C-alpha positions in Angstrom: 167.1 134.0 -53.0 169.3 132.9 -56.0 167.5 132.0 -59.2 168.5 128.3 -58.7 166.7 128.3 -55.4 163.6 129.9 -56.9 163.6 127.3 -59.6 163.8 124.5 -57.0 160.8 126.1 -55.2 158.9 126.1 -58.5 159.8 122.4 -59.1 158.8 121.4 -55.6 155.5 123.2 -55.6 154.6 121.9 -59.1 155.6 118.3 -58.5 154.1 118.1 -55.0 150.9 119.8 -56.0 150.6 117.6 -59.1 150.7 114.4 -57.1 148.5 115.7 -54.3 145.8 116.9 -56.8 146.0 113.6 -58.7 145.4 111.5 -55.5 142.6 113.7 -54.2 141.0 113.9 -57.6 140.9 110.1 -58.1 139.5 109.6 -54.6 136.9 112.5 -54.9 135.6 111.2 -58.2 134.7 107.8 -56.8 132.7 109.1 -53.9 129.7 110.3 -55.9 129.8 107.0 -57.9 129.8 105.0 -54.7 126.9 107.1 -53.4 125.1 106.6 -56.8 125.5 102.9 -56.5 123.9 102.9 -53.0 121.2 105.5 -53.9 121.9 107.8 -50.9 120.1 111.1 -50.8 121.5 114.2 -52.5 121.5 116.0 -49.2 123.6 113.3 -47.6 126.2 113.4 -50.5 126.3 117.2 -50.4 126.9 117.1 -46.6 129.7 114.6 -47.1 131.5 116.8 -49.6 130.8 119.9 -47.4 132.8 118.1 -44.6 135.8 117.9 -46.9 135.5 121.6 -47.9 134.8 122.7 -44.3 138.1 121.0 -43.1 139.9 122.7 -46.0 138.3 126.0 -45.1 139.3 125.9 -41.5 142.9 124.9 -42.1 143.7 127.3 -45.0 144.2 130.5 -43.0 146.2 128.7 -40.3 148.4 127.1 -42.9 149.2 130.4 -44.4 150.2 132.0 -41.1 152.3 128.9 -40.2 154.1 129.1 -43.6 154.8 132.9 -43.0 156.3 132.0 -39.6 158.1 128.7 -40.1 158.6 128.6 -43.9 156.7 126.5 -46.4 158.8 123.3 -46.3 157.9 122.0 -42.8 154.2 122.6 -43.5 154.2 120.9 -46.9 156.2 117.9 -45.6 153.9 117.4 -42.6 150.8 117.6 -44.8 152.1 115.2 -47.4 153.2 112.7 -44.8 149.7 112.7 -43.2 148.1 112.3 -46.5 150.2 109.3 -47.3 149.4 107.5 -44.0 145.7 108.3 -43.3 144.1 106.5 -46.3 145.7 103.2 -45.1 143.6 103.4 -41.9 140.7 102.3 -44.1 142.0 98.8 -44.2 141.9 98.6 -40.4 138.2 99.4 -40.3 136.6 99.2 -43.8 133.3 101.0 -44.2 131.5 104.1 -45.2 132.4 105.9 -42.0 136.1 105.3 -42.6 135.8 106.6 -46.2 134.3 109.8 -45.1 136.9 110.2 -42.4 139.5 109.9 -45.1 137.6 112.5 -47.2 137.7 115.0 -44.3 141.3 114.3 -43.8 142.0 115.0 -47.4 140.3 118.4 -46.9 142.9 119.1 -44.2 145.8 118.0 -46.4 144.7 120.1 -49.4 144.0 123.0 -47.0 147.6 122.9 -46.1 149.2 122.1 -49.5 147.3 124.4 -51.8 147.7 127.8 -50.1 151.2 127.2 -48.8 152.3 126.1 -52.3 150.8 129.3 -53.8 152.4 131.4 -51.1 155.8 129.8 -51.8 155.4 130.7 -55.5 154.2 134.3 -54.5 157.4 134.7 -52.5 159.7 133.6 -55.4 159.0 136.1 -58.2 157.2 139.4 -59.2 155.6 140.9 -62.3 154.9 138.8 -65.5 157.3 136.1 -64.2 155.0 135.5 -61.3 151.9 135.4 -63.5 153.5 132.8 -65.7 154.4 130.7 -62.6 150.8 130.8 -61.4 149.7 129.8 -64.9 152.0 126.8 -65.0 151.0 125.8 -61.5 147.3 126.0 -62.4 147.9 124.1 -65.6 149.5 121.2 -63.8 146.7 121.3 -61.2 144.1 121.0 -63.9 146.1 118.2 -65.6 145.8 116.3 -62.4 142.1 117.2 -62.3 141.7 115.6 -65.7 143.8 112.5 -65.0 142.6 111.9 -61.5 139.0 111.0 -62.3 140.1 108.7 -65.2 142.5 106.9 -62.9 139.9 106.8 -60.2 137.3 105.2 -62.6 139.9 102.5 -63.5 140.7 101.8 -59.9 137.0 101.6 -59.0 136.1 99.3 -61.9 135.2 96.4 -59.5 133.2 98.7 -57.2 135.7 98.1 -54.4 137.4 101.1 -52.7 140.6 99.3 -51.7 142.6 100.0 -54.9 141.4 103.6 -54.8 142.7 104.1 -51.3 146.1 102.6 -52.2 146.3 104.9 -55.2 145.6 107.9 -53.0 148.3 106.9 -50.5 150.8 106.3 -53.3 150.2 109.7 -54.9 150.6 111.5 -51.5 153.8 109.5 -50.9 155.2 110.8 -54.2 154.2 114.3 -53.2 156.1 113.9 -49.9 159.3 112.6 -51.7 159.2 115.5 -54.2 158.7 118.2 -51.5 161.3 116.7 -49.2 164.0 116.5 -51.9 163.3 119.7 -54.0 162.0 122.3 -51.6 164.9 124.5 -50.2 165.0 124.8 -46.4 165.5 128.5 -46.7 162.4 129.1 -48.9 160.1 131.9 -47.7 156.6 133.2 -48.3 157.6 136.8 -48.0 157.2 138.5 -51.4 160.2 140.3 -52.8 159.9 144.0 -53.5 158.8 144.8 -57.1 161.2 146.8 -59.3 158.2 148.8 -60.6 155.4 150.4 -58.7 152.3 148.2 -58.4 148.8 149.5 -58.4 147.4 150.1 -54.9 144.7 147.6 -54.1 141.7 149.3 -52.4 139.8 147.4 -49.7 136.7 147.5 -52.0 138.6 145.9 -54.9 140.1 143.3 -52.6 136.7 142.3 -51.2 135.2 142.2 -54.7 138.1 139.9 -55.8 137.6 137.5 -52.8 133.8 137.5 -53.4 134.3 136.5 -57.1 136.8 133.8 -56.1 134.2 132.4 -53.6 131.5 132.4 -56.2 133.7 130.6 -58.7 134.6 128.0 -56.0 130.9 127.5 -55.2 130.3 126.3 -58.7 133.4 124.0 -58.6 132.3 122.5 -55.3 128.8 121.7 -56.5 130.1 120.4 -59.8 132.6 118.1 -58.2 129.9 116.5 -56.0 127.0 116.3 -58.4 128.2 116.5 -62.0 129.3 112.8 -62.1 125.8 111.8 -61.2 124.3 114.0 -63.9 126.7 112.4 -66.5 126.0 108.9 -65.2 122.2 109.5 -65.4 122.3 110.9 -68.9 125.2 109.0 -70.5 124.8 105.7 -68.6 127.2 103.9 -66.3 130.2 103.8 -68.7 133.0 104.6 -66.2 135.8 105.8 -68.6 133.3 107.8 -70.7 131.8 109.5 -67.7 135.2 110.1 -66.2 136.7 111.6 -69.4 133.6 113.8 -69.9 133.8 114.9 -66.2 137.5 115.7 -66.6 137.1 117.6 -70.0 137.0 121.0 -68.3 140.2 120.2 -66.5 141.9 119.2 -69.7 140.7 122.4 -71.4 142.0 124.5 -68.5 145.3 122.7 -68.7 145.8 123.4 -72.4 144.5 127.0 -72.1 146.9 127.7 -69.2 149.8 126.3 -71.1 149.2 128.9 -73.8 148.7 131.8 -71.3 151.7 130.7 -69.2 154.0 130.4 -72.2 153.0 133.5 -74.2 151.9 135.9 -71.5 154.6 138.7 -71.5 152.9 141.3 -69.3 150.9 141.5 -66.1 147.2 140.7 -66.6 144.3 143.2 -66.4 141.4 142.7 -64.0 138.9 142.4 -66.9 140.5 139.0 -67.7 139.4 137.7 -64.3 135.8 138.9 -64.8 135.6 137.7 -68.4 136.9 134.2 -67.6 134.6 133.8 -64.6 131.5 134.9 -66.6 132.4 132.5 -69.5 132.8 129.7 -67.0 129.4 130.6 -65.4 127.7 130.6 -68.7 129.1 127.2 -69.7 128.1 125.7 -66.3 124.6 126.9 -66.8 124.6 125.4 -70.3 125.7 122.0 -68.9 122.4 121.9 -67.1 120.6 121.8 -70.5 122.9 119.2 -72.1 121.5 115.8 -73.2 124.2 114.4 -75.5 127.9 113.5 -75.1 129.0 116.2 -77.6 127.1 118.9 -75.8 128.6 117.9 -72.5 132.1 117.9 -74.1 131.6 121.3 -75.8 130.4 123.2 -72.8 132.8 121.4 -70.5 135.7 122.6 -72.7 134.2 126.2 -72.7 134.0 125.9 -68.9 137.7 125.0 -68.7 138.8 127.8 -71.1 137.0 130.3 -68.9 138.9 129.0 -65.9 142.2 129.2 -67.8 141.5 132.8 -68.5 140.6 133.8 -65.0 142.8 131.6 -62.6 146.3 133.0 -63.2 145.0 136.6 -63.3 143.0 136.2 -60.0 146.1 134.6 -58.4 148.3 137.5 -59.6 145.9 140.2 -58.2 145.5 138.3 -54.9 149.3 138.1 -54.6 149.5 141.9 -55.0 147.4 142.5 -51.9 150.3 142.1 -49.5 153.9 141.1 -49.2 153.0 138.4 -46.7 152.0 135.7 -49.2 151.0 133.2 -46.5 148.3 135.5 -45.1 147.2 136.6 -48.6 146.7 133.1 -50.0 145.2 132.0 -46.6 142.5 134.6 -47.1 142.1 133.7 -50.8 141.7 130.0 -49.9 139.3 131.0 -47.1 137.1 132.7 -49.7 137.4 129.7 -52.0 136.8 127.3 -49.1 133.5 129.0 -48.3 132.5 128.6 -51.8 133.5 124.9 -51.8 131.6 124.4 -48.6 128.4 126.1 -49.7 128.4 124.5 -53.2 127.7 120.9 -52.1 125.3 122.0 -49.5 123.4 124.1 -52.1 123.4 121.1 -54.5 122.1 118.8 -51.8 119.3 121.3 -51.0 118.3 121.6 -54.7 118.3 117.8 -55.1 116.2 117.4 -52.0 113.7 120.1 -53.2 113.6 119.4 -57.0 114.8 115.7 -56.9 117.4 116.3 -59.5 121.0 117.6 -59.5 120.6 119.3 -62.9 119.0 122.6 -61.6 121.9 122.8 -59.1 124.3 123.3 -61.9 122.3 126.3 -63.2 121.9 127.8 -59.7 125.6 127.5 -59.0 126.4 129.2 -62.3 124.0 132.1 -61.7 125.3 132.6 -58.1 128.9 132.6 -59.4 128.0 135.2 -62.0 126.3 137.4 -59.4 129.4 137.2 -57.2 131.4 138.6 -60.1 129.3 141.7 -60.5 131.0 143.9 -57.8 134.4 143.1 -59.5 132.8 144.0 -62.9 131.8 147.4 -61.5 135.4 148.0 -60.5 136.5 147.1 -64.0 133.9 149.5 -65.5 135.1 152.3 -63.2 138.9 151.8 -63.2 139.7 150.3 -66.6 136.9 151.6 -68.8 136.7 154.9 -66.9 132.9 154.8 -66.5 131.4 157.0 -63.8 130.6 155.4 -60.5 126.8 155.8 -61.0 126.9 154.4 -64.5 129.1 151.4 -63.4 126.8 150.4 -60.6 123.6 151.0 -62.6 124.9 148.6 -65.3 125.8 145.9 -62.7 122.5 146.4 -61.0 120.6 145.7 -64.2 122.7 142.6 -64.7 122.0 141.5 -61.2 118.3 141.9 -61.7 118.4 139.8 -64.9 120.4 137.1 -63.2 118.0 137.1 -60.2 115.0 136.5 -62.5 116.9 133.7 -64.2 117.8 132.2 -60.8 114.1 132.1 -59.8 113.2 130.4 -63.0 116.0 127.8 -62.6 114.6 126.9 -59.2 111.2 126.1 -60.5 110.4 122.5 -61.7 111.0 122.0 -65.4 109.2 119.8 -67.9 111.2 118.9 -71.0 109.4 117.8 -74.2 111.7 115.2 -75.8 109.9 114.3 -79.0 106.7 114.5 -81.0 105.6 112.0 -83.6 102.3 110.6 -84.9 100.3 112.5 -82.2 102.5 111.2 -79.4 104.2 113.7 -77.2 107.1 112.6 -74.9 108.0 114.6 -71.8 110.7 114.1 -69.3 110.9 115.5 -65.7 112.0 114.4 -62.3 109.9 113.1 -59.3 110.2 110.5 -56.6 114.0 110.8 -56.8 114.0 109.4 -60.4 113.4 110.4 -64.0 109.8 110.3 -65.0 108.8 109.9 -68.7 105.4 110.6 -70.0 104.3 109.5 -73.4 100.9 111.0 -74.3 98.6 110.7 -77.2 96.9 114.1 -77.5 95.4 116.3 -80.2 97.8 119.2 -79.7 101.1 120.1 -78.0 99.3 122.6 -75.8 96.8 120.1 -74.4 99.6 117.5 -74.0 101.8 119.9 -72.1 99.0 121.1 -69.9 98.2 117.5 -68.9 101.8 116.7 -68.4 102.5 119.7 -66.1 99.4 119.0 -63.9 100.3 115.4 -63.7 103.9 116.1 -62.6 102.6 118.5 -60.0 100.3 115.9 -58.6 103.0 113.2 -58.6 105.3 115.5 -56.6 102.5 116.2 -54.1 101.7 112.6 -53.6 105.4 111.7 -53.2 105.8 114.3 -50.5 102.8 112.9 -48.6 103.9 109.2 -48.9 107.7 109.7 -48.4 108.9 108.8 -44.9 111.8 111.3 -45.4 109.4 114.2 -45.4 108.7 115.1 -41.8 105.5 117.0 -42.8 104.0 114.3 -44.9 101.5 111.8 -43.7 104.0 108.9 -43.3 106.6 111.1 -41.8 104.2 112.4 -39.1 103.1 108.8 -38.3 106.6 107.7 -37.8 107.5 110.7 -35.6 104.5 109.9 -33.3 105.2 106.1 -33.1 104.2 104.7 -29.8 102.7 108.0 -28.6 99.8 109.4 -30.5 97.2 109.0 -33.2 98.0 111.0 -36.4 95.4 112.3 -38.8 96.6 111.7 -42.4 95.3 112.6 -45.9 92.6 110.4 -47.3 94.9 109.1 -50.1 97.6 108.2 -47.6 95.1 106.4 -45.4 93.7 104.5 -48.3 97.1 103.5 -49.6 98.3 102.3 -46.1 95.0 100.4 -45.7 95.6 98.6 -49.0 99.3 97.9 -48.1 98.2 96.3 -44.8 95.6 94.1 -46.4 98.3 93.0 -48.9 100.6 92.3 -46.0 98.0 90.0 -44.5 97.6 88.2 -47.8 101.3 87.6 -48.0 101.6 86.4 -44.4 103.9 89.3 -43.6 106.4 88.8 -46.4 105.4 92.3 -47.6 105.4 94.4 -44.5 105.6 98.3 -44.5 106.7 98.3 -40.8 110.1 97.1 -42.0 110.7 100.8 -42.0 111.9 100.4 -38.4 115.1 99.3 -40.2 114.9 100.7 -43.7 114.3 104.3 -42.7 117.9 104.4 -41.4 120.6 105.5 -43.9 122.6 102.6 -45.3 120.5 100.2 -43.3 121.7 97.3 -45.5 125.2 98.0 -44.4 124.5 97.8 -40.7 125.7 95.1 -38.4 123.4 92.1 -38.4 122.8 92.5 -34.6 121.4 96.0 -35.2 118.9 94.6 -37.7 117.9 91.7 -35.5 117.4 94.1 -32.5 114.6 95.9 -34.5 112.7 92.7 -35.4 110.3 93.3 -32.5 109.3 96.5 -34.1 108.3 94.9 -37.5 104.8 93.6 -37.6 102.1 95.0 -39.8 99.5 94.0 -37.2 100.8 96.6 -34.8 99.6 99.4 -37.1 96.3 100.7 -35.8 93.8 102.2 -38.2 90.8 104.5 -37.4 88.7 104.7 -40.6 86.2 107.3 -39.5 88.9 109.9 -38.7 91.6 108.8 -41.2 93.9 108.4 -38.2 96.8 106.0 -37.8 98.9 105.0 -34.9 102.0 102.8 -34.5 101.8 100.7 -31.2 105.5 100.9 -30.3 108.0 103.7 -30.1 110.8 103.0 -32.7 108.3 101.6 -35.2 108.3 103.2 -38.7 106.5 102.8 -42.0 108.2 102.6 -45.3 105.9 102.5 -48.3 108.7 102.2 -50.8 107.5 98.8 -52.0 104.1 100.1 -53.1 104.0 103.9 -53.2 105.8 104.5 -56.5 103.4 102.2 -58.3 100.4 103.9 -56.7 101.7 107.3 -57.8 102.2 106.0 -61.3 98.6 104.8 -61.4 97.4 108.2 -60.1 99.4 109.9 -62.9 97.8 107.7 -65.5 94.4 108.3 -64.2 95.0 112.1 -64.1 96.2 112.1 -67.7 93.0 110.3 -68.7 91.0 112.8 -66.8 92.6 115.5 -68.9 91.5 113.9 -72.1 94.6 111.8 -72.9 93.3 108.8 -74.9 96.3 106.6 -74.4 99.8 106.8 -73.0 102.5 105.4 -70.7 103.9 106.7 -67.5 107.4 105.5 -66.6 109.2 106.2 -63.4 112.6 104.7 -62.9 111.8 101.5 -64.8 108.3 101.1 -63.5 105.5 101.5 -66.1 101.7 102.0 -66.4 100.3 101.8 -69.9 96.7 102.8 -70.6 94.4 103.2 -73.6 93.6 101.3 -76.8 97.2 100.9 -77.9 100.0 98.2 -77.6 103.3 99.3 -75.9 106.7 97.6 -76.1 108.5 97.4 -72.8 112.1 96.1 -72.3 112.9 93.8 -69.4 116.4 94.5 -68.1 118.7 91.8 -66.9 119.8 92.6 -63.3 123.5 91.9 -64.0 124.0 94.2 -67.0 122.4 97.1 -68.8 121.2 94.9 -71.7 117.5 94.3 -72.5 116.9 90.7 -71.7 113.6 90.6 -73.7 110.9 93.0 -75.0 107.3 92.4 -74.1 104.1 93.8 -75.6 101.5 95.0 -73.2 98.2 96.9 -73.2 96.5 98.7 -70.2 98.8 97.1 -67.7 101.4 98.0 -65.0 104.9 96.6 -65.2 107.3 96.9 -62.2 110.6 95.4 -61.3 112.7 94.8 -58.2 116.3 93.8 -58.0 119.3 93.6 -55.7 121.3 95.9 -58.0 119.6 99.2 -57.1 121.1 99.7 -53.6 123.8 97.4 -52.2 127.2 97.0 -50.7 129.9 94.3 -51.1 129.1 93.1 -54.7 130.3 89.6 -55.5 133.1 90.0 -58.1 132.0 86.8 -60.0 128.6 88.4 -60.7 126.7 86.3 -58.3 124.3 87.3 -55.6 125.0 90.5 -53.7 125.7 90.0 -50.0 123.8 93.0 -48.6 121.2 95.0 -50.5 118.1 97.0 -49.9 115.3 94.4 -50.1 114.8 93.1 -46.6 113.0 89.8 -45.8 111.0 90.7 -42.6 111.3 87.1 -41.4 115.1 87.3 -41.2 115.7 91.0 -41.1 118.4 90.4 -43.7 118.7 90.9 -47.4 116.6 88.4 -49.4 118.6 86.1 -51.6 116.2 83.8 -53.4 116.2 86.1 -56.4 118.5 88.7 -58.0 115.7 90.4 -59.9 112.0 90.1 -60.9 109.7 91.8 -63.3 105.9 91.7 -62.7 103.0 92.4 -65.1 99.7 93.3 -63.3 96.5 95.2 -63.9 97.8 98.2 -62.0 101.3 99.6 -61.3 100.5 99.6 -57.6 99.8 95.8 -57.6 102.8 95.1 -59.8 105.0 97.2 -57.5 103.9 95.4 -54.3 104.1 92.0 -56.0 107.6 92.7 -57.3 108.9 93.2 -53.8 107.0 90.2 -52.4 107.9 87.8 -55.2 111.6 88.8 -55.1 111.6 87.7 -51.4 109.6 84.6 -51.9 111.5 83.3 -55.0 109.8 81.2 -57.7 109.2 78.1 -55.5 106.9 80.0 -53.2 106.1 83.0 -55.3 104.5 81.1 -58.3 101.8 79.3 -56.1 101.1 82.5 -54.2 100.6 84.5 -57.5 98.3 81.8 -58.9 96.1 82.0 -55.8 96.2 85.8 -55.1 96.3 87.4 -58.6 96.1 84.8 -61.3 96.0 87.4 -64.1 99.4 88.7 -63.0 102.6 87.4 -64.5 106.2 87.3 -63.3 109.8 86.5 -64.4 112.5 85.7 -61.9 116.2 86.1 -62.4 117.9 83.7 -60.0 121.3 83.7 -58.3 122.6 80.8 -60.4 121.9 82.9 -63.6 118.9 80.8 -64.6 115.5 82.3 -65.3 112.0 81.2 -64.1 108.6 82.3 -65.5 105.0 82.0 -64.6 103.1 80.2 -67.4 101.4 83.4 -68.5 104.5 85.6 -68.7 105.1 86.5 -72.4 108.3 84.8 -73.5 
């Protein structure tokens, strides 16, 4: 093909790929934030991203073969047109199901655009010229990866997905126009013969290269799904800051690729692929240890520079496997697609097990490094001329070291944050939230021992009380609803007994059998008729207790228990008691904003306003529990004016709908368990009914209500 035609191919692939990547990037970045707003499980989020990558995985090989047969232009035009139209379907049926249907559709679109675009480039040049084209293409791809999240955060400022979908459709429309106008109809994916002999690629080296590509993609897939959540948890919900930090690796890759694409004057060596991938893996592992903005930025840049080093070289060597570029890049995208698919699933499994996405970053980094080792052995043998035995011995030792580090990364971790005046502060994760322990102890060793044993106990209790765990006491009760008695642990029986007695005291305002509704994902987004249909299953009096045998039975099939309104407070109390048992004189246990203070010491606790991140007031407490409840934790359809939220997770059993007499409450009580249960109850009751109830049931407890009209109500004994 004439040089002008090859330049038009380059322009079409670059422009179309840029706008496609920009649109998909802005959309993909908002999905984890949407899930974070609604507090869905990590496994659910990972599965959703896996659907996107599965679609991409299945389509990639077929798209390559179609491009080899029909040429790249028809395939690219069809994909861009579909990507432009599909997002608009959301406006016909708004909802989470439609959003994830769009996400899967974008997997199909990118599964067509990415490999076919690369195959078109592979069929347009050879040698160093081809390497530079791959570098420039990857640079623009990463520029879009940087700009997409920032644009997505701006479009998602109001928490509404409509502008995001319009932005996605517009980007794909621009990609369609660029492809239709610029791509020559005679473009082909058949690679031209090289004027110089190229190295013969053995099957072993080809398999090693594809394995390394898959390992790198696994890290990218997990990072895309869970890294925004890590940043939001550590840095706070500052959209542009989180977006820019998330996109920093893409910017570093873009700048690095500009240099390699401009100044590379020879074909790359295989060691560049391995070095770049190992640098990226090391930086990804380090991101799991970061706690400050500059740390995230530094290692994010290093992650991107490693990618800049490896991406063009890996594309070049993949292109050299065959003249049929569609088949080649179909296979390469199949390998990367497997990594993208497994990454989110792996991240979801790690979150489900360890209750934090942070270890997932480390695990993905180590698996990516392990996948590079066969390619490293090829480099030792072919480029450094080591003997076969020596090369594989070295890589075997590296694999053993990485395996030990992988096992360590999968174990729960306890981080000591600070030490001052005999106070030791530890941070860990349990109950799906960050747990902070502040301990007064004579030595670091004794403090750390007490903290580790306490965290182990908290995780054990959570597994027993959590309805999501099918092997725990509550999970087993729910599975046997309407059919059989279930013997549970003594602690679960005692907690449920206290919960039912509290339900009776509240007249059913607090009712753990509301789990018939709340154990369903996104229950607060369900149609009202679905919620009302479950009302006959919600009645604490239909829970049968057998004290001699610690047995529990739910009368009706379809009933379910949800102890979410009391279990966290109970676990926090147990943690405080265990710390005291281990000789801790005073301390504070904090789990997701709920506190239990103990010992002869005053503690200062901030009360957060439910409509912003600011501290509304600071209170001083001693040997008390403090718990809050608010409509801001899990919700859909926020009111743009900052008023009450239409649907949120706190359900009034009387109406089977979200409670709206409050937007937030904070309760001070003698124990965290009592404060937790009261917070849910008083939120539903509102101050008019809640204040008289509190005076009668627990006069030593105190409460502050934040109301829908932005006013505040207190009980007389609340410190203010």
